C-alpha positions in Angstrom: 9.4 23.7 7.0 12.4 23.0 8.6 13.3 19.0 8.9 14.7 18.1 12.3 16.5 15.0 11.9 17.2 14.3 15.3 13.5 15.1 16.6 12.6 11.9 14.0 15.2 9.8 15.4 13.6 10.7 18.5 10.1 9.9 18.0 11.4 6.3 16.2 13.7 5.4 18.9 10.8 5.8 21.4 8.6 3.1 19.7 8.0 0.3 21.3 9.9 -2.7 19.8 7.0 -4.4 18.3 6.3 -1.1 16.4 9.5 0.2 15.6 9.3 -3.8 14.1 6.5 -3.1 11.9 7.6 0.3 10.8 10.9 -1.4 9.4 8.7 -4.0 7.6 6.5 -1.2 6.4 9.5 1.0 4.9 11.1 -1.8 3.4 8.2 -2.4 1.4 7.3 0.9 0.5 10.6 1.4 -0.7 10.7 -2.1 -2.7 7.1 -1.0 -4.4 8.7 2.5 -5.6 12.0 0.9 -6.8 9.5 -1.3 -8.6 7.3 1.3 -10.2 4.4 -0.1 -8.0 1.9 2.0 -6.5 1.0 3.5 -3.0 -2.4 4.4 -1.9 -3.5 6.1 1.4 -7.3 5.7 3.3 -7.4 8.6 5.6 -9.9 10.1 8.0 -10.7 13.8 9.3 -9.5 15.3 12.5 -6.5 13.6 13.8 -5.2 13.2 10.3 -5.9 17.2 9.5 -4.9 18.1 13.1 -1.3 16.3 13.3 -0.4 17.9 10.4 -0.5 14.4 8.4 -3.0 15.3 5.5 -0.4 18.0 4.4 2.2 15.4 4.5 1.0 13.2 2.6 0.6 16.3 -0.1 4.2 16.5 0.2 4.2 12.5 -0.7 2.1 13.1 -3.8 4.0 16.0 -4.7 7.8 13.8 -4.4 6.0 10.4 -6.2 5.7 8.3 -2.8 2.2 8.7 -2.5 0.0 7.5 -5.7 -3.7 8.0 -4.7 -5.9 8.6 -1.7 -9.0 8.2 -0.2 -10.3 10.8 1.9 -13.6 12.1 3.7 -16.0 15.3 3.0 -15.0 16.6 6.2 -11.0 17.0 5.1 -12.4 18.4 1.7 -14.3 20.7 3.4 -11.1 21.5 5.7 -8.8 21.6 2.3 -10.9 24.1 0.7 -10.3 26.4 3.5 -6.5 25.7 3.8 -6.4 22.9 6.5 -6.3 24.5 9.6 -7.2 28.1 10.5 -7.2 30.6 13.5 -10.0 31.6 15.1 -11.6 33.6 17.9 -14.3 31.9 19.7 -17.0 33.0 21.7 -20.4 32.6 23.1 -22.7 33.6 20.6 -25.7 34.3 23.0 -23.5 37.3 24.2 -22.7 39.2 20.5 -26.6 38.9 20.2 -27.1 35.7 18.4 -30.6 33.5 19.2 -29.6 30.4 21.6 -31.9 28.2 19.5 -29.9 28.7 16.1 -26.7 28.2 17.8 -24.7 24.8 18.5 -25.4 23.0 22.3 -22.1 24.8 23.6 -23.7 28.2 21.4 -19.9 29.1 20.6 -19.8 30.8 17.5 -16.4 31.7 15.7 -14.8 34.0 13.6 -12.1 33.4 10.8 -8.6 35.5 11.8 -7.6 36.7 8.5 -5.6 39.4 6.8 -6.9 42.1 5.0 -5.8 40.6 1.2 -7.9 37.4 2.0 -11.1 39.3 3.5 -11.0 41.7 0.7 -11.3 38.0 -1.8 -13.7 36.8 0.0 -15.3 39.7 0.0 -15.5 39.4 -4.0 -17.4 36.6 -4.1 -20.4 37.0 -1.3 -21.1 39.6 1.3 -18.9 39.7 4.6 -20.8 40.9 8.0 -17.4 43.0 9.4 -19.6 44.0 11.9 -20.3 40.7 13.0 -16.7 39.6 12.5 -15.5 42.9 14.6 -18.3 41.9 17.3 -16.7 38.7 17.8 -13.3 39.6 17.8 -13.2 42.7 20.5 -15.2 39.7 22.6 -13.9 38.0 25.6 -13.3 34.2 24.1 -10.1 31.9 23.1 -8.0 32.5 20.4 -7.4 28.7 18.4 -6.0 26.9 15.9 -8.6 24.1 14.5 -9.8 22.8 11.1 -10.8 25.1 9.2 -14.1 26.2 7.1 -15.9 24.3 9.3 -18.1 26.5 11.9 -16.1 30.0 11.8 -17.5 33.1 9.9 -17.1 33.6 7.0 -14.7 30.5 6.2 -17.2 28.2 6.7 -20.0 29.8 5.0 -17.9 30.8 2.1 -16.9 26.7 1.8 -20.7 25.6 1.9 -21.5 28.2 -1.1 -18.7 27.2 -2.9 -19.2 23.8 -2.6 -22.6 24.3 -5.0 -20.4 25.8 -7.4 -17.9 23.5 -7.9 -20.6 21.0 -7.7 -22.5 22.9 -11.2 -18.7 22.7 -12.3 -18.6 19.2 -11.6 -21.7 17.7 -13.8 -20.5 20.2 -16.6 -17.2 18.7 -17.0 -18.6 15.1 -16.2 -15.6 15.1 -13.8 -15.7 14.0 -9.6 -16.0 17.4 -7.3 -12.4 16.7 -5.8 -11.0 17.1 -9.4 -12.5 20.5 -9.9 -11.6 21.6 -6.1 -7.9 20.5 -6.8 -7.7 22.9 -9.4 -8.0 25.9 -7.1 -7.2 24.7 -3.9 -3.5 24.9 -2.3 -0.4 22.7 -3.5 0.2 21.5 -0.3 -3.4 20.0 0.4 -3.9 16.4 -0.5 -7.0 17.8 -3.3 -4.1 20.9 -4.8 -1.2 18.3 -4.5 -3.7 15.3 -6.5 -4.8 17.8 -9.3 -1.0 19.2 -10.1 0.3 15.6 -10.1 -2.5 13.6 -12.0 -3.1 11.5 -8.4 -6.3 10.4 -8.3 -7.8 12.1 -4.5 -11.4 10.8 -3.9 -14.0 10.6 -1.0 -15.0 7.0 0.0 -18.8 6.0 0.1 -19.1 5.8 4.1 -17.2 9.2 4.0 -19.9 11.3 2.3 -21.8 12.6 5.0 -20.2 15.0 7.2 -18.7 18.2 5.1 -22.3 20.4 5.3 -22.9 21.0 1.5 -19.3 19.9 0.8 -20.4 16.2 1.3 -23.6 16.6 -0.3 -21.9 18.1 -3.3 -19.6 15.8 -3.7 -22.2 13.0 -3.1 -24.5 14.7 -6.1 -21.4 15.4 -8.3 -20.9 11.9 -10.0 -23.3 8.8 -9.1 -22.4 6.1 -6.9 -21.6 3.5 -8.7 -19.1 5.7 -10.9 -17.5 6.8 -7.4 -17.0 3.2 -5.8 -15.7 1.9 -9.7 -13.0 4.8 -9.4 -11.9 4.2 -6.6 -11.7 0.2 -7.2 -10.0 1.4 -9.9 -7.4 3.3 -7.8 -7.0 0.8 -5.0 -6.5 -2.4 -7.5 -3.7 -0.2 -8.9 -2.0 -0.5 -5.6 0.7 -2.4 -4.1 0.2 -1.4 -0.7 -3.0 0.3 0.9 -2.0 2.6 4.0 -4.9 3.4 6.3 -5.0 6.4 8.6 -7.3 7.2 11.4 -9.7 6.1 9.9 -13.3 4.2 10.3 -15.7 2.1 8.3 -12.8 0.7 5.8 -14.4 -2.4 5.0 -16.4 -0.6 3.1 -13.5 1.2 1.5 -10.4 -1.4 0.5 -12.9 -3.8 -0.2 -16.0 -2.1 -0.9 -18.7 -3.8 -3.7 -15.9 -4.8 -6.7 -13.3 -6.5 -4.4 -13.3 -10.3 -5.0 -10.6 -11.7 -2.2 -13.3 -11.0 0.6 -16.2 -12.2 -1.5 -18.2 -8.6 -1.5 -17.3 -8.3 -5.2 -18.1 -11.4 -6.8 -21.3 -11.3 -8.2 -20.4 -7.8 -9.5 -17.6 -10.0 -11.4 -20.0 -12.2 -12.5 -22.4 -9.7 -13.9 -19.7 -8.4 -15.5 -18.2 -5.0 -13.5 -14.8 -4.1 -13.2 -13.7 -5.6 -10.2 -10.0 -5.8 -8.5 -8.6 -8.3 -5.5 -6.6 -7.7 -2.4 -4.9 -10.6 -3.0 -0.9 -9.9 -2.9 -1.2 -6.7 -1.7 0.3 -5.2 1.7 -2.8 -3.0 4.0 -0.8 -1.5 6.6 -3.5 0.3 9.4 -2.3 2.9 12.0 -4.5 2.5 14.4 -4.7 3.3 18.3 -7.7 0.8 19.3 -5.6 -2.3 20.8 -8.2 -4.7 19.5 -7.0 -4.4 16.2 -4.1 -6.1 17.2 -5.8 -8.6 19.6 -7.9 -9.9 16.3 -5.5 -9.6 14.5 -2.7 -11.9 16.8 -5.8 -14.3 17.1 -6.2 -14.8 13.6 -2.4 -15.4 12.9 -2.7 -18.0 16.2 -5.5 -20.0 15.2 -7.2 -18.6 12.1 -10.5 -18.2 14.5 -11.8 -15.3 12.2 -11.7 -17.4 8.9 -13.3 -20.0 10.6 -15.9 -18.0 12.4 -17.1 -16.4 9.2 -16.9 -19.9 7.7 -19.6 -21.2 10.3 -21.5 -18.2 9.9 -20.8 -17.6 13.7 -20.8 -13.9 14.9 -16.8 -12.7 15.0 -16.9 -11.0 18.5 -18.4 -13.7 20.6 -16.1 -16.3 19.1 -12.9 -14.4 19.4 -13.2 -12.2 22.9 -12.9 -9.1 20.9 -15.6 -5.9 20.2 -15.0 -5.8 16.6 -15.4 -2.6 14.0 -16.6 -4.1 11.0 -13.1 -3.5 9.1 -10.9 -5.7 11.7 -12.6 -8.8 10.1 -11.5 -7.9 6.3 -8.3 -6.3 7.8 -7.3 -9.0 9.8 -7.8 -12.3 7.4 -5.3 -10.7 4.5 -2.4 -12.3 5.2 -0.5 -8.9 4.1 -1.6 -6.6 6.5 0.3 -4.9 8.8 -1.0 -3.1 12.0 0.6 -0.5 13.5 -0.5 0.5 16.6 0.4 3.9 17.6 -0.3 7.4 17.1 -0.7 8.7 13.3 1.3 12.2 14.6 4.5 9.5 15.4 4.4 7.0 12.7 3.7 9.2 9.5 6.9 11.6 9.8 8.9 8.3 10.7 7.4 6.8 7.5 8.1 9.9 5.5 11.6 10.7 6.3 13.0 7.1 6.2 11.6 6.2 2.7 12.3 9.7 0.9 16.2 9.1 2.2 16.5 5.6 1.0 14.8 6.7 -2.6 17.2 9.9 -2.1 14.0 12.3 -2.4 14.4 15.8 -0.6 11.2 16.7 1.5 10.3 20.3 1.7 7.8 19.5 4.3 7.2 17.1 7.3 5.2 16.3 10.2 5.9 16.4 14.0 3.1 14.9 16.6 0.9 18.1 17.8 2.1 17.6 21.4 5.7 18.0 20.6 7.3 21.9 20.0 8.3 21.3 16.6 4.1 20.4 16.2 3.2 23.4 17.4 5.4 25.4 15.2 4.1 23.6 12.4 0.7 23.9 13.0 1.2 27.8 13.0 3.3 27.0 9.8 0.1 25.2 8.2 -2.0 28.7 9.4 0.1 30.6 7.7 1.4 28.9 4.4 -1.3 26.4 3.5 -4.3 29.0 1.7 -8.0 28.0 1.1 -8.9 27.7 -2.5 -8.8 30.1 -5.3 -12.1 30.1 -6.8 -10.9 32.3 -9.9 -8.0 29.5 -10.4 -10.7 26.7 -10.4 -13.1 28.3 -12.7 -10.4 29.5 -15.2 -8.9 26.0 -15.3 -12.5 24.5 -16.7 -13.3 27.5 -19.1 -10.9 26.0 -21.0 
């Protein structure tokens, strides 16, 4: 994927001054952390991170040694198993004879647009109704790029079936689902990059539900306590945590084993592994201006901390409609809110940090609203492949 420095500089120069200042602070801290051998962990959400090419960029940053751990969602794992983004043809399912009561609310049905080689690979694993696919592909509808392996036939169904096979292999080896999946995932997925570089990529507890059978298989592969402990160890090892378009992060960045915000105090008494967010930098890239308001109010008057200390409702006291994670984020001395589009911020961070560390990136993302972003999405569809089941199984037969 061609990297155009002038586009990234334009994105940077178009930022609001206060956003540019926060980006500069984040870049400086990322560089200092890496120069000292420290670790940076990312907490990602689903849709925007995929569509803006950010998950693929994070994979590249794992491959280049800049990112040292990821928490994500079961939905992202679903999509990465199918290749991140795919091109589908979407039609009204009722027009090709599918029963209305077995279709989604919009009655749409999709077929994956695959090469003959790709289709033949899937056929070695499961029956593919080529007649159904042909019906869809010749019918009037829309051809679009979307998150892969969701509702499209056959990749969506293939991913559901594969998930249960991965779960069985994970249990047999005493490993998380994500580790097994990573062995067969494309190197430009977070799963694949994590496996190849021995970097943990784990689905957080609040994000287990959402990937259909993948989410269920993920949740069943190891216990909740073991998953929480693995995530706590990953976060505990990090000097910086970057949250990228993700909800419910208070249960990610502090969770049941974190002492600084108080949630892990009894776990610590009972002898569990715990860690502290004290001294860590927590960056959140978010479009919600209420996050900025809550952060500013805390710094101006300590109002969020006082509300908690007095047992008062934070929303009423501050006048800010809180999402759950805003309280913990606002109280952390090392928190940095970046109120901007992740599609704009991530390529700037990646480019500036890699240049300062003298690392050459082979891929970078661009906002999907730009021409370069559209070309990037086409590139991901073509270059990032669905998971190789045989590689996955071969790795663990050993």
